[in-house]
Structure formats: structure tokens, C-alpha cells
C-alpha positions as CSV (number, residue, x, y, z in Angstrom):
1,M,4.6,-24.4,-10.1
2,G,8.0,-22.6,-10.2
3,Y,9.2,-19.6,-8.4
4,V,7.7,-16.2,-9.1
5,Y,10.1,-13.2,-8.9
6,E,9.0,-9.6,-9.5
7,D,10.9,-6.3,-9.5
8,I,9.5,-4.0,-6.8
9,T,10.5,-0.6,-5.5
10,L,10.8,-0.1,-1.7
11,E,10.7,3.4,-0.3
12,N,11.1,4.9,3.2
13,V,7.5,6.0,4.2
14,A,8.8,8.7,6.5
15,D,10.6,10.2,3.4
16,V,7.5,9.9,1.3
17,L,5.5,11.8,4.0
18,A,8.2,14.4,4.3
19,V,7.9,15.1,0.5
20,Q,4.1,15.5,0.9
21,S,4.7,18.0,3.7
22,G,7.3,19.9,1.7
23,Y,10.2,19.1,4.0
24,I,12.3,17.3,1.4
25,K,12.5,16.9,-2.4
26,E,11.1,13.8,-4.1
27,S,14.7,13.1,-5.2
28,E,15.7,12.7,-1.6
29,V,13.4,9.8,-0.9
30,R,15.5,6.8,0.0
31,S,14.5,3.9,-2.2
32,V,15.8,0.6,-3.7
33,V,14.6,-1.5,-6.6
34,V,14.9,-5.2,-5.7
35,K,13.9,-8.6,-7.3
36,A,11.5,-10.1,-4.8
37,L,10.4,-13.7,-4.4
38,V,6.6,-13.7,-4.3
39,D,5.8,-15.8,-1.2
40,T,2.1,-16.2,-0.4
41,G,3.1,-18.1,2.8
42,T,4.7,-15.0,4.2
43,G,2.6,-12.3,5.8
44,T,4.3,-9.0,5.0
45,V,7.5,-8.0,3.2
46,V,10.8,-9.5,4.4
47,I,14.0,-7.5,3.9
48,N,17.6,-7.8,5.0
49,D,19.8,-5.5,7.1
50,E,21.5,-4.1,4.0
51,I,18.2,-2.9,2.6
52,C,17.3,-1.5,6.0
53,R,20.4,0.6,6.0
54,K,19.9,1.9,2.4
55,L,16.3,2.9,3.3
56,G,17.3,4.3,6.7
57,L,14.6,2.3,8.6
58,K,14.5,2.1,12.4
59,V,13.3,-0.8,14.5
60,R,9.7,-0.5,15.7
61,E,9.6,-3.7,17.8
62,L,10.8,-7.2,18.2
63,K,8.4,-10.0,17.3
64,E,8.6,-13.8,17.3
65,A,8.2,-15.4,13.8
66,T,7.9,-19.0,12.7
67,L,10.0,-20.0,9.7
68,A,9.0,-22.6,7.0
69,D,11.0,-25.2,8.9
70,G,8.9,-24.6,12.0
71,S,11.7,-22.9,14.0
72,K,10.9,-19.8,16.0
73,H,13.1,-16.7,16.1
74,M,12.9,-13.1,17.2
75,Y,13.0,-10.6,14.4
76,K,13.0,-6.9,14.0
77,R,9.9,-5.2,12.6
78,M,10.9,-2.1,11.0
79,E,9.3,1.2,10.2
80,P,6.8,1.0,7.3
81,V,7.9,0.9,3.6
82,R,6.1,1.8,0.5
83,I,6.0,-1.0,-2.0
84,Q,5.5,-0.2,-5.6
85,W,4.9,-2.8,-8.4
86,K,4.1,-1.3,-11.8
87,D,1.2,1.1,-11.3
88,R,0.2,-0.3,-7.8
89,D,1.5,0.5,-4.4
90,T,0.9,-0.1,-0.7
91,F,2.4,0.7,2.7
92,C,3.4,-2.0,5.2
93,V,5.7,-2.8,8.1
94,A,8.8,-4.7,7.0
95,T,10.3,-7.6,8.8
96,M,14.1,-7.6,8.8
97,I,16.0,-10.9,8.7
98,P,19.8,-10.2,8.9
99,G,21.7,-11.6,6.0
100,A,18.6,-12.8,4.2
101,D,19.4,-13.7,0.6
102,E,16.1,-12.7,-0.9
103,V,13.4,-10.1,-0.4
104,L,10.0,-11.8,0.2
105,L,6.8,-10.2,-1.0
106,G,4.1,-11.7,1.2
107,A,0.3,-12.1,1.2
108,I,-0.7,-8.9,2.9
109,P,0.9,-6.5,0.4
110,L,-0.3,-8.7,-2.5
111,Q,-3.9,-8.5,-1.3
112,D,-3.6,-4.8,-0.6
113,M,-2.4,-4.2,-4.2
114,D,-5.1,-6.6,-5.5
115,L,-2.6,-9.0,-7.0
116,M,-2.4,-12.8,-7.3
117,V,0.0,-15.3,-8.6
118,D,-0.6,-16.7,-12.1
119,P,1.0,-20.2,-11.6
120,K,0.9,-21.1,-15.3
121,N,2.8,-18.1,-16.5
122,E,4.8,-17.7,-13.2
123,M,4.0,-14.0,-12.8
124,L,1.8,-11.6,-10.8
125,V,-1.4,-10.4,-12.2
126,G,-4.2,-8.2,-11.1
127,R,-7.1,-10.0,-9.5
128,H,-9.5,-7.7,-11.2
129,G,-7.6,-6.9,-14.4
130,D,-5.7,-3.7,-14.8
131,H,-7.7,-1.7,-12.3
132,P,-7.0,-2.6,-8.7
133,V,-10.0,-2.9,-6.4
134,Q,-9.4,-1.4,-2.9
135,R,-11.1,-3.0,0.0
136,I,-12.1,-0.7,2.9
């Protein structure tokens, strides 16, 4: 199986909520479109410091994380982001790794958007076709 990359949109959740409350216009929501590596071994979404600046995210807490090589490091968990892929979206806390080359789209947002990796075609697909199933 090769690598699977997908274009996703990341938005500042505080901005999205401010639009819903009428405090700002939808055009003022801070967002970025990125090519993300789909990584089912990663829990959440991993972004770098540049994306954090563009989205205006603040640090929520510091957490220890274990990398694929087994090394442990302290990383910043940021304010939540809204992740959009095609007609699906979810909200999750982002982990920030300074200088990271790639955005990683992990298992939790994939599950929440009812997506899975199609290894043969190297792409994301809906687990239940075109209509996502929400688990409560």
C-alpha cells in the first residue's frame, strides 16, 4: 500500500462559533486548505506552527506523545479545529509539532467522519457509501 493524501480544509472553531453567534462574518473565519497524509496510526490531526499561526490557534495544554520511532516528546495541544473533507466535517483538538513537514489526518477524525482508507485505490472512501453514519 502506498501513501494516501487528501485535501482538507482546517478552520478555527472559535471563528466558526462566532459566525453562528453573529459576531463575525463567514468570510472572516480563519481557514487553510492543506494536503494531509492520512495516517491511521495517528490519533488526531497533527499540524505545524505555521498552520497554527494562520488559524490563530492558542495552546490548550502540553501533552507527552510517542512518535513512530518510539521516542517521547512534549507537544502542544491546540484549540479545536474544524476539519472538512468533501461533504463531511468534524471538530477535534489539534496537536502541533513545530516544523512538521506534513499535516497528518488521524484515526479519530476519520472515524468521526465515517471514512476509511481504500488501499487498492489509495484514497479515502465512506465506510457506509456517500452518506456518513454518525455514532452517538
